PALUM-100839 format. One record per atom (N, C-alpha, C): residue in one letter; chain; x, y, z. Coordinates in Angstrom, 3 decimals, padded with zeros to 6 digits, always signed. Example, Ala and Ser with C-alpha at 12.3 -4.5 7.8 and 13.67 -1.06 7.14 Angstrom:
! PALUM-100839
NODE,a,A,+013.190,-005.690,+007.800
NODE,a,A,+012.300,-004.500,+007.800
NODE,a,A,+013.200,-003.300,+007.800
NODE,s,A,+012.850,-002.250,+007.080
NODE,s,A,+013.670,-001.060,+007.140
NODE,s,A,+012.900,+000.030,+007.870
This chain:
! PALUM-100839
NODE,m,A,+056.489,-077.026,+006.185
NODE,m,A,+055.410,-077.020,+007.142
NODE,m,A,+054.600,-075.702,+006.985
NODE,k,A,+055.102,-074.594,+006.479
NODE,k,A,+054.487,-073.311,+006.368
NODE,k,A,+053.373,-073.655,+005.181
NODE,k,A,+053.564,-074.413,+004.187
NODE,k,A,+052.671,-074.594,+003.279
NODE,k,A,+051.458,-075.388,+003.658
NODE,r,A,+051.740,-076.421,+004.515
NODE,r,A,+050.611,-077.244,+005.283
NODE,r,A,+049.670,-076.142,+006.154
NODE,s,A,+050.388,-075.409,+006.873
NODE,s,A,+049.713,-074.364,+007.803
NODE,s,A,+048.863,-073.425,+007.049
NODE,e,A,+049.381,-072.859,+005.686
NODE,e,A,+048.565,-071.971,+005.092
NODE,e,A,+047.378,-072.744,+004.332
NODE,f,A,+047.629,-073.937,+003.921
NODE,f,A,+046.554,-074.757,+003.414
NODE,f,A,+045.412,-075.045,+004.313
NODE,k,A,+045.728,-075.305,+005.584
NODE,k,A,+044.930,-075.487,+006.595
NODE,k,A,+043.947,-074.253,+006.984
NODE,v,A,+044.720,-073.264,+006.984
NODE,v,A,+043.930,-071.948,+007.283
NODE,v,A,+042.944,-071.637,+006.056
NODE,c,A,+043.364,-071.896,+004.972
NODE,c,A,+042.408,-071.845,+003.801
NODE,c,A,+041.213,-072.839,+003.879
NODE,f,A,+041.517,-073.925,+004.440
NODE,f,A,+040.346,-074.903,+004.419
NODE,f,A,+039.453,-074.515,+005.671
NODE,s,A,+040.154,-074.207,+006.605
NODE,s,A,+039.299,-073.897,+007.904
NODE,s,A,+038.381,-072.720,+007.602
NODE,s,A,+038.875,-071.808,+006.897
NODE,s,A,+038.171,-070.467,+006.452
NODE,s,A,+036.708,-070.801,+005.867
NODE,k,A,+036.806,-071.951,+005.013
NODE,k,A,+035.547,-072.505,+004.378
NODE,k,A,+034.837,-073.603,+005.251
NODE,g,A,+035.042,-073.605,+006.503
NODE,g,A,+034.411,-074.413,+007.282
NODE,g,A,+034.773,-076.041,+007.229
NODE,w,A,+035.959,-076.243,+006.492
NODE,w,A,+036.333,-077.746,+006.331
NODE,w,A,+037.523,-077.858,+007.454
NODE,e,A,+037.824,-079.248,+007.417
NODE,e,A,+038.955,-079.509,+008.350
NODE,e,A,+039.854,-080.428,+007.599
NODE,l,A,+040.984,-080.536,+007.853
NODE,l,A,+042.188,-081.358,+007.209
NODE,l,A,+042.160,-082.737,+008.271
NODE,i,A,+042.108,-083.893,+007.766
NODE,i,A,+041.942,-085.137,+008.724
NODE,i,A,+043.066,-085.968,+008.354
NODE,s,A,+043.584,-086.887,+009.324
NODE,s,A,+044.532,-087.686,+009.219
NODE,s,A,+044.101,-089.063,+008.511
NODE,e,A,+044.905,-089.927,+008.008
NODE,e,A,+044.406,-091.034,+007.532
NODE,e,A,+043.811,-092.073,+008.355
NODE,e,A,+044.201,-092.126,+009.721
NODE,e,A,+043.640,-092.866,+010.688
NODE,e,A,+042.213,-092.188,+010.862
NODE,k,A,+042.088,-091.030,+011.095
NODE,k,A,+040.747,-090.434,+011.171
NODE,k,A,+039.857,-090.798,+010.131
NODE,s,A,+040.299,-090.727,+008.905
NODE,s,A,+039.547,-090.999,+007.661
NODE,s,A,+039.288,-092.417,+007.643
NODE,k,A,+040.028,-093.413,+008.177
NODE,k,A,+039.455,-094.649,+008.313
NODE,k,A,+038.409,-094.957,+009.248
NODE,l,A,+038.425,-094.270,+010.275
NODE,l,A,+037.425,-094.291,+011.427
NODE,l,A,+036.013,-093.699,+010.843
NODE,i,A,+036.169,-092.604,+010.112
NODE,i,A,+034.976,-092.064,+009.303
NODE,i,A,+034.510,-093.164,+008.505
NODE,d,A,+035.274,-093.713,+007.849
NODE,d,A,+034.780,-094.686,+006.689
NODE,d,A,+034.097,-095.940,+007.449
NODE,q,A,+034.623,-096.353,+008.580
NODE,q,A,+034.030,-097.316,+009.585
NODE,q,A,+032.759,-096.810,+010.047
NODE,r,A,+032.501,-095.724,+010.508
NODE,r,A,+031.390,-095.045,+011.063
NODE,r,A,+030.411,-094.975,+009.839
NODE,d,A,+030.687,-094.407,+008.909
NODE,d,A,+029.942,-094.323,+007.601
NODE,d,A,+029.193,-095.523,+007.317
NODE,a,A,+030.025,-096.693,+007.140
NODE,a,A,+029.691,-098.002,+006.765
NODE,a,A,+028.629,-098.440,+007.768
NODE,m,A,+028.743,-098.156,+009.123
NODE,m,A,+027.776,-098.599,+010.108
NODE,m,A,+026.522,-098.083,+009.934
NODE,i,A,+026.639,-096.560,+009.820
NODE,i,A,+025.470,-095.655,+009.396
NODE,i,A,+024.714,-096.166,+008.421
NODE,s,A,+025.320,-096.381,+007.248
NODE,s,A,+024.860,-096.872,+005.865
NODE,s,A,+024.033,-098.181,+005.993
NODE,e,A,+024.730,-098.962,+006.885
NODE,e,A,+024.001,-100.368,+007.203
NODE,e,A,+022.608,-100.053,+007.724
NODE,k,A,+022.585,-099.218,+008.808
NODE,k,A,+021.519,-099.027,+009.627
NODE,k,A,+020.476,-098.259,+008.781
NODE,i,A,+020.881,-097.391,+007.955
NODE,i,A,+019.882,-096.668,+007.096
NODE,i,A,+019.286,-097.625,+005.982
NODE,n,A,+020.104,-098.488,+005.399
NODE,n,A,+019.561,-099.519,+004.403
NODE,n,A,+018.589,-100.280,+005.214
NODE,a,A,+018.777,-100.571,+006.343
NODE,a,A,+017.741,-101.465,+007.128
NODE,a,A,+016.383,-100.586,+007.149
NODE,i,A,+016.517,-099.319,+007.431
NODE,i,A,+015.369,-098.489,+007.574
NODE,i,A,+014.685,-098.408,+006.268
NODE,l,A,+015.344,-098.244,+005.050
NODE,l,A,+014.959,-097.958,+003.778
NODE,l,A,+014.314,-099.295,+003.346
NODE,k,A,+015.005,-100.495,+003.798
NODE,k,A,+014.418,-101.668,+003.438
NODE,k,A,+013.101,-101.846,+004.100
NODE,e,A,+012.881,-101.471,+005.321
NODE,e,A,+011.565,-101.488,+005.812
NODE,e,A,+010.481,-100.618,+004.990
NODE,r,A,+010.990,-099.438,+004.674
NODE,r,A,+010.118,-098.385,+003.778
NODE,r,A,+009.705,-099.179,+002.602
NODE,s,A,+010.647,-099.958,+001.932
NODE,s,A,+010.247,-100.608,+000.695
NODE,s,A,+009.079,-101.570,+000.681
NODE,t,A,+008.986,-102.043,+001.956
NODE,t,A,+007.886,-103.124,+002.227
NODE,t,A,+006.465,-102.330,+002.025
NODE,f,A,+006.539,-101.061,+002.385
NODE,f,A,+005.095,-100.198,+002.318
NODE,f,A,+004.597,-100.497,+000.787
NODE,c,A,+005.522,-100.486,-000.259
NODE,c,A,+004.965,-100.556,-001.516
NODE,c,A,+004.325,-101.787,-001.946
NODE,k,A,+004.707,-102.897,-001.254
NODE,k,A,+004.122,-104.201,-001.428
NODE,k,A,+002.766,-104.564,-000.476
NODE,s,A,+002.645,-103.582,+000.398
NODE,s,A,+001.669,-104.109,+001.260
NODE,s,A,+000.210,-103.794,+000.828
NODE,d,A,-000.621,-104.660,+001.065
NODE,d,A,-002.087,-104.594,+000.590
NODE,d,A,-002.753,-103.322,+001.087
NODE,e,A,-002.250,-103.237,+002.347
NODE,e,A,-002.884,-101.946,+003.109
NODE,e,A,-002.748,-100.648,+002.449
NODE,y,A,-001.664,-100.405,+001.494
NODE,y,A,-001.271,-099.344,+000.882
NODE,y,A,-001.637,-099.252,-000.633
NODE,k,A,-002.217,-100.309,-001.023
NODE,k,A,-002.310,-100.551,-002.445
NODE,k,A,-002.960,-099.393,-003.381
NODE,i,A,-004.122,-098.822,-002.822
NODE,i,A,-004.742,-097.776,-003.172
NODE,i,A,-003.863,-096.576,-003.351
NODE,w,A,-002.909,-096.283,-002.605
NODE,w,A,-001.935,-095.221,-002.770
NODE,w,A,-001.129,-095.504,-003.740
NODE,y,A,-000.428,-096.562,-003.821
NODE,y,A,+000.588,-096.875,-004.824
NODE,y,A,+000.076,-097.191,-006.253
NODE,k,A,-001.000,-097.203,-006.328
NODE,k,A,-001.807,-097.354,-007.683
NODE,k,A,-001.623,-096.196,-008.451
NODE,k,A,-001.686,-095.096,-007.561
NODE,k,A,-001.529,-093.720,-008.181
NODE,k,A,-000.167,-092.977,-008.172
NODE,s,A,+000.823,-093.645,-007.063
NODE,s,A,+001.983,-093.005,-006.874
NODE,s,A,+002.978,-094.302,-006.630
NODE,p,A,+003.361,-094.881,-007.595
NODE,p,A,+004.075,-096.080,-007.485
NODE,p,A,+005.565,-095.863,-006.765
NODE,c,A,+006.081,-096.695,-006.072
NODE,c,A,+007.299,-096.518,-005.442
NODE,c,A,+008.581,-096.345,-006.330
NODE,d,A,+008.423,-096.914,-007.548
NODE,d,A,+009.521,-096.747,-008.458
NODE,d,A,+009.600,-095.298,-008.928
NODE,i,A,+008.575,-094.400,-008.780
NODE,i,A,+008.692,-093.075,-009.378
NODE,i,A,+008.423,-093.004,-010.837
NODE,d,A,+008.051,-094.146,-011.389
NODE,d,A,+007.598,-094.241,-012.762
NODE,d,A,+006.095,-094.123,-012.693
NODE,f,A,+005.730,-092.955,-012.814
NODE,f,A,+004.146,-092.656,-012.612
NODE,f,A,+003.294,-092.327,-013.961
NODE,i,A,+002.257,-092.446,-013.617
NODE,i,A,+001.200,-092.312,-014.667
NODE,i,A,+000.624,-090.730,-014.594
NODE,q,A,+000.354,-090.357,-015.922
NODE,q,A,-000.002,-088.828,-015.797
NODE,q,A,-001.484,-088.699,-015.674
NODE,d,A,-001.832,-088.630,-014.177
NODE,d,A,-002.896,-088.830,-013.673
NODE,d,A,-003.319,-087.199,-013.035
NODE,n,A,-004.151,-086.586,-013.684
NODE,n,A,-004.496,-085.223,-013.417
NODE,n,A,-005.848,-085.281,-012.350
NODE,s,A,-006.071,-086.331,-011.782
NODE,s,A,-007.286,-086.193,-010.751
NODE,s,A,-006.675,-085.927,-009.491
NODE,l,A,-007.715,-085.295,-008.760
NODE,l,A,-007.209,-085.077,-007.313
NODE,l,A,-007.506,-086.254,-006.310
NODE,i,A,-007.040,-086.282,-005.283
NODE,i,A,-006.972,-087.404,-004.328
NODE,i,A,-008.477,-087.615,-003.970
NODE,s,A,-008.774,-088.836,-003.507
NODE,s,A,-010.056,-089.169,-003.109
NODE,s,A,-009.867,-089.232,-001.423
NODE,d,A,-011.252,-089.253,-000.886
NODE,d,A,-011.160,-089.435,+000.539
NODE,d,A,-010.632,-090.493,+001.122
NODE,a,A,-010.732,-091.900,+000.313
NODE,a,A,-010.185,-093.047,+000.672
NODE,a,A,-008.630,-092.957,+000.527
NODE,e,A,-008.259,-092.285,-000.351
NODE,e,A,-006.770,-092.224,-000.653
NODE,e,A,-006.295,-091.282,+000.430
NODE,i,A,-006.863,-090.366,+000.851
NODE,i,A,-006.288,-089.404,+001.829
NODE,i,A,-006.145,-090.242,+003.119
NODE,k,A,-007.133,-091.023,+003.554
NODE,k,A,-006.975,-091.816,+004.686
NODE,k,A,-005.795,-092.745,+004.613
NODE,v,A,-005.586,-093.502,+003.651
NODE,v,A,-004.379,-094.181,+003.469
NODE,v,A,-003.048,-093.470,+003.398
NODE,g,A,-003.182,-092.391,+002.696
NODE,g,A,-001.973,-091.414,+002.668
NODE,g,A,-001.722,-090.830,+004.018
NODE,k,A,-002.262,-090.513,+004.619
NODE,k,A,-002.019,-089.916,+006.065
NODE,k,A,-001.371,-090.928,+006.884
NODE,e,A,-001.820,-092.248,+006.735
NODE,e,A,-001.268,-093.175,+007.664
NODE,e,A,+000.217,-093.532,+007.084
NODE,l,A,+000.265,-093.470,+005.736
NODE,l,A,+001.584,-093.742,+004.987
NODE,l,A,+002.537,-092.564,+005.319
NODE,s,A,+002.019,-091.408,+005.321
NODE,s,A,+002.678,-090.158,+005.560
NODE,s,A,+003.493,-090.290,+006.917
NODE,s,A,+002.603,-090.766,+007.931
NODE,s,A,+002.998,-090.856,+009.238
NODE,s,A,+004.198,-091.923,+009.347
NODE,r,A,+004.098,-093.075,+008.667
NODE,r,A,+005.060,-093.989,+008.727
NODE,r,A,+006.311,-093.500,+008.119
NODE,f,A,+006.291,-092.740,+007.051
NODE,f,A,+007.516,-092.297,+006.099
NODE,f,A,+008.119,-091.195,+007.138
NODE,n,A,+007.312,-090.314,+007.735
NODE,n,A,+007.755,-089.463,+008.796
NODE,n,A,+008.674,-090.082,+009.859
NODE,s,A,+007.999,-091.029,+010.373
NODE,s,A,+008.735,-091.726,+011.374
NODE,s,A,+010.015,-092.357,+011.172
NODE,t,A,+010.177,-092.962,+009.775
NODE,t,A,+011.391,-093.549,+009.329
NODE,t,A,+012.460,-092.547,+008.965
NODE,s,A,+011.922,-091.328,+008.513
NODE,s,A,+012.811,-090.286,+008.269
NODE,s,A,+013.462,-089.695,+009.676
NODE,i,A,+012.730,-089.535,+010.647
NODE,i,A,+013.099,-089.177,+011.794
NODE,i,A,+014.073,-090.152,+012.416
NODE,d,A,+013.777,-091.500,+012.187
NODE,d,A,+014.827,-092.430,+012.762
NODE,d,A,+016.127,-092.255,+011.922
NODE,i,A,+016.145,-091.928,+010.732
NODE,i,A,+017.371,-091.705,+010.051
NODE,i,A,+018.034,-090.378,+010.599
NODE,i,A,+017.405,-089.423,+010.735
NODE,i,A,+017.993,-088.002,+011.109
NODE,i,A,+018.629,-088.244,+012.706
NODE,e,A,+017.881,-088.977,+013.569
NODE,e,A,+018.320,-089.289,+014.900
NODE,e,A,+019.573,-090.186,+014.813
NODE,l,A,+019.689,-090.924,+013.935
NODE,l,A,+020.797,-091.688,+013.750
NODE,l,A,+021.970,-091.098,+013.393
NODE,y,A,+021.889,-090.054,+012.564
NODE,y,A,+022.835,-088.989,+012.114
NODE,y,A,+023.389,-088.222,+013.459
NODE,k,A,+022.316,-087.875,+014.158
NODE,k,A,+022.616,-086.932,+015.342
NODE,k,A,+023.216,-087.402,+016.417
NODE,q,A,+023.286,-088.812,+016.374
NODE,q,A,+024.086,-089.448,+017.549
NODE,q,A,+025.681,-089.083,+017.568
NODE,y,A,+026.079,-088.719,+016.415
NODE,y,A,+027.557,-088.573,+016.146
NODE,y,A,+027.605,-086.816,+016.118
NODE,d,A,+028.587,-086.499,+016.639
NODE,d,A,+028.840,-084.926,+016.802
NODE,d,A,+029.857,-084.595,+015.711
NODE,l,A,+029.595,-084.585,+014.613
NODE,l,A,+030.552,-084.284,+013.529
NODE,l,A,+029.854,-083.546,+012.451
NODE,a,A,+030.506,-082.772,+011.756
NODE,a,A,+030.144,-081.889,+010.686
NODE,a,A,+029.290,-082.392,+009.686
NODE,s,A,+030.070,-083.765,+009.127
NODE,s,A,+029.384,-084.386,+007.918
NODE,s,A,+028.031,-085.009,+008.491
NODE,t,A,+027.995,-085.666,+009.754
NODE,t,A,+026.694,-086.345,+010.061
NODE,t,A,+025.671,-085.301,+010.371
NODE,d,A,+026.090,-084.023,+010.729
NODE,d,A,+025.120,-083.017,+010.880
NODE,d,A,+024.623,-082.470,+009.486
NODE,e,A,+025.573,-082.690,+008.502
NODE,e,A,+024.900,-082.156,+007.234
NODE,e,A,+024.080,-083.196,+006.601
NODE,y,A,+024.450,-084.576,+006.898
NODE,y,A,+023.643,-085.572,+006.256
NODE,y,A,+022.154,-085.374,+007.026
NODE,a,A,+022.187,-085.262,+008.409
NODE,a,A,+020.830,-085.129,+009.190
NODE,a,A,+019.996,-083.888,+008.619
NODE,n,A,+020.715,-082.845,+008.341
NODE,n,A,+020.109,-081.675,+007.633
NODE,n,A,+019.555,-082.133,+006.353
NODE,i,A,+020.303,-082.830,+005.438
NODE,i,A,+019.773,-083.151,+004.187
NODE,i,A,+018.415,-083.890,+004.271
NODE,w,A,+018.463,-084.813,+005.360
NODE,w,A,+017.287,-085.777,+005.331
NODE,w,A,+016.005,-084.972,+006.046
NODE,n,A,+016.534,-083.975,+007.030
NODE,n,A,+015.443,-083.083,+007.504
NODE,n,A,+014.627,-082.313,+006.474
NODE,s,A,+015.520,-081.685,+005.738
NODE,s,A,+014.976,-080.802,+004.656
NODE,s,A,+014.160,-081.685,+003.565
NODE,y,A,+014.676,-082.771,+003.337
NODE,y,A,+013.828,-083.847,+002.405
NODE,y,A,+012.584,-084.132,+003.213
NODE,n,A,+012.566,-084.527,+004.348
NODE,n,A,+011.340,-085.005,+004.999
NODE,n,A,+010.217,-083.772,+005.233
NODE,e,A,+010.865,-082.649,+005.445
NODE,e,A,+009.730,-081.494,+005.723
NODE,e,A,+009.217,-081.205,+004.256
NODE,e,A,+010.160,-081.133,+003.186
NODE,e,A,+009.451,-080.931,+001.851
NODE,e,A,+008.650,-082.010,+001.270
NODE,t,A,+008.839,-083.337,+001.772
NODE,t,A,+007.963,-084.478,+001.230
NODE,t,A,+006.763,-084.425,+002.165
NODE,q,A,+006.900,-084.085,+003.467
NODE,q,A,+005.752,-083.857,+004.018
NODE,q,A,+004.792,-082.802,+003.668
NODE,a,A,+005.330,-081.601,+003.198
NODE,a,A,+004.721,-080.461,+002.669
NODE,a,A,+003.987,-081.041,+001.310
NODE,n,A,+004.645,-081.713,+000.437
NODE,n,A,+004.138,-082.107,-000.642
NODE,n,A,+002.922,-083.116,-000.457
NODE,m,A,+002.846,-083.992,+000.463
NODE,m,A,+001.903,-084.839,+000.951
NODE,m,A,+000.704,-084.013,+001.260
NODE,s,A,+001.061,-083.111,+002.259
NODE,s,A,-000.163,-082.153,+002.653
NODE,s,A,-000.896,-081.274,+001.614
NODE,n,A,-000.143,-080.893,+000.638
NODE,n,A,-000.582,-080.163,-000.613
NODE,n,A,-001.616,-081.168,-001.291
NODE,l,A,-001.116,-082.540,-001.377
NODE,l,A,-002.080,-083.475,-002.170
NODE,l,A,-003.278,-083.591,-001.278
NODE,f,A,-003.139,-083.911,-000.102
NODE,f,A,-004.381,-083.978,+000.958
NODE,f,A,-005.222,-082.871,+000.981
NODE,e,A,-004.709,-081.819,+000.817
NODE,e,A,-005.571,-080.387,+000.877
NODE,e,A,-006.159,-080.330,-000.596
NODE,k,A,-005.863,-081.086,-001.542
NODE,k,A,-006.440,-080.811,-002.983
NODE,k,A,-005.843,-079.691,-003.727
NODE,k,A,-004.662,-079.343,-003.202
NODE,k,A,-003.778,-078.162,-003.990
NODE,k,A,-003.028,-078.686,-005.179
NODE,l,A,-002.954,-080.121,-005.214
NODE,l,A,-002.135,-080.632,-006.131
NODE,l,A,-002.913,-081.726,-006.821
NODE,t,A,-002.640,-082.052,-008.066
NODE,t,A,-003.253,-083.416,-008.696
NODE,t,A,-002.144,-084.357,-008.261
NODE,w,A,-002.541,-085.655,-008.615
NODE,w,A,-001.615,-086.743,-008.483
NODE,w,A,-000.350,-086.518,-009.383
NODE,y,A,-000.633,-086.049,-010.576
NODE,y,A,+000.401,-085.847,-011.459
NODE,y,A,+001.431,-084.813,-010.832
NODE,k,A,+001.042,-083.710,-010.413
NODE,k,A,+001.873,-082.451,-009.944
NODE,k,A,+002.640,-083.101,-008.557
NODE,f,A,+001.850,-083.951,-007.686
NODE,f,A,+002.385,-084.623,-006.595
NODE,f,A,+003.508,-085.484,-006.888
NODE,n,A,+003.483,-086.325,-007.959
NODE,n,A,+004.377,-087.283,-008.451
NODE,n,A,+005.531,-086.684,-008.921
NODE,l,A,+005.372,-085.408,-009.635
NODE,l,A,+006.478,-084.768,-010.210
NODE,l,A,+007.431,-084.391,-009.066
NODE,k,A,+006.775,-083.743,-008.127
NODE,k,A,+007.472,-083.146,-006.890
NODE,k,A,+008.334,-084.357,-006.204
NODE,k,A,+007.513,-085.401,-006.036
NODE,k,A,+007.986,-086.584,-005.279
NODE,k,A,+009.326,-087.039,-006.036
NODE,k,A,+009.248,-087.265,-007.285
NODE,k,A,+010.423,-087.545,-008.213
NODE,k,A,+011.543,-086.508,-007.971
NODE,e,A,+011.288,-085.342,-007.965
NODE,e,A,+012.205,-084.318,-007.804
NODE,e,A,+012.893,-084.424,-006.341
NODE,l,A,+012.076,-084.497,-005.390
NODE,l,A,+012.479,-084.691,-003.967
NODE,l,A,+013.405,-085.989,-003.857
NODE,a,A,+013.050,-087.036,-004.498
NODE,a,A,+013.909,-088.214,-004.446
NODE,a,A,+015.183,-088.272,-005.029
NODE,n,A,+015.345,-087.377,-005.899
NODE,n,A,+016.659,-087.027,-006.494
NODE,n,A,+017.604,-086.184,-005.552
NODE,i,A,+017.077,-085.480,-004.803
NODE,i,A,+017.702,-084.678,-003.905
NODE,i,A,+018.834,-085.162,-003.007
NODE,i,A,+018.359,-086.187,-002.214
NODE,i,A,+019.190,-086.867,-001.209
NODE,i,A,+020.564,-087.430,-001.900
NODE,p,A,+020.385,-088.268,-002.924
NODE,p,A,+021.636,-088.805,-003.402
NODE,p,A,+022.703,-087.771,-003.939
NODE,k,A,+022.029,-086.737,-004.525
NODE,k,A,+022.876,-085.555,-005.200
NODE,k,A,+023.713,-084.816,-003.964
NODE,k,A,+022.806,-084.456,-002.934
NODE,k,A,+023.353,-083.705,-001.830
NODE,k,A,+024.330,-084.589,-000.993
NODE,v,A,+024.108,-085.936,-000.875
NODE,v,A,+025.048,-086.741,-000.014
NODE,v,A,+026.181,-086.926,-000.973
NODE,t,A,+026.105,-087.102,-002.149
NODE,t,A,+027.370,-087.134,-003.208
NODE,t,A,+028.214,-085.937,-003.054
NODE,e,A,+027.493,-084.801,-002.867
NODE,e,A,+028.476,-083.494,-002.654
NODE,e,A,+029.211,-083.389,-001.423
NODE,v,A,+028.510,-083.861,-000.371
NODE,v,A,+029.022,-083.882,+000.875
NODE,v,A,+030.336,-084.892,+000.964
NODE,k,A,+029.973,-086.048,+000.372
NODE,k,A,+031.097,-087.049,+000.311
NODE,k,A,+032.395,-086.608,-000.558
NODE,a,A,+031.985,-086.018,-001.654
NODE,a,A,+033.065,-085.551,-002.608
NODE,a,A,+034.010,-084.507,-001.787
NODE,r,A,+033.222,-083.545,-001.047
NODE,r,A,+033.949,-082.492,-000.366
NODE,r,A,+034.801,-083.041,+000.841
NODE,l,A,+034.294,-084.177,+001.390
NODE,l,A,+035.191,-084.787,+002.393
NODE,l,A,+036.229,-085.523,+001.853
NODE,k,A,+036.059,-086.304,+000.777
NODE,k,A,+037.036,-086.872,+000.244
NODE,k,A,+038.024,-086.086,-000.317
NODE,l,A,+037.701,-084.864,-000.783
NODE,l,A,+038.713,-083.855,-001.342
NODE,l,A,+039.631,-083.446,-000.251
NODE,i,A,+039.096,-083.137,+000.908
NODE,i,A,+039.752,-082.780,+002.083
NODE,i,A,+040.721,-083.799,+002.630
NODE,d,A,+040.369,-085.122,+002.567
NODE,d,A,+041.230,-086.312,+002.947
NODE,d,A,+042.209,-086.425,+002.029
NODE,d,A,+041.889,-086.314,+000.635
NODE,d,A,+042.943,-086.578,-000.284
NODE,d,A,+044.036,-085.488,-000.342
NODE,r,A,+043.718,-084.234,-000.086
NODE,r,A,+044.629,-083.075,+000.148
NODE,r,A,+045.404,-083.220,+001.355
NODE,d,A,+044.792,-083.827,+002.349
NODE,d,A,+045.540,-084.009,+003.637
NODE,d,A,+046.649,-085.108,+003.429
NODE,k,A,+046.380,-086.186,+002.734
NODE,k,A,+047.342,-087.126,+002.326
NODE,k,A,+048.507,-086.588,+001.511
NODE,e,A,+048.229,-085.602,+000.707
NODE,e,A,+049.321,-084.925,-000.240
NODE,e,A,+050.121,-084.157,+000.717
NODE,m,A,+049.612,-083.599,+001.670
NODE,m,A,+050.419,-082.687,+002.579
NODE,m,A,+051.394,-083.551,+003.537
NODE,n,A,+051.051,-084.724,+003.852
NODE,n,A,+051.829,-085.533,+004.759
NODE,n,A,+053.054,-086.137,+003.975
């Protein structure tokens, strides 16, 4: 029992917590439900790419992030469409952040922070494009970089939580 106590103190000092197998299953269920809701929001976002309304935007900045090396600045017509699209992306990001904030858990707070940071950086990147501080090429480079942040950070959080869960099982 002393070994478990020392282990728990060590984990707690790093801001982690040991969890039971039962709690782990509840977390998995909650995560599956959250993932389902987020996937629905992201599916809605994917419809933006196919919309005629945003065709002018996606001609210069495709959804698949496989972009053309376009060193032109944004046009006034592209700015108009881009600002509407930016607003819709911001709204869906806020929906995702709020979804995570419904739960008072360290992991969901971390996920909300990841999305919040991503949203702020994405909005800043779009603003820089609108203000003609960036070419389409530089904008798309940053867009690609930002798109890779969420999966990487979420994987890091999940791996850390799984490590905690696995070690808790070893101690039982």
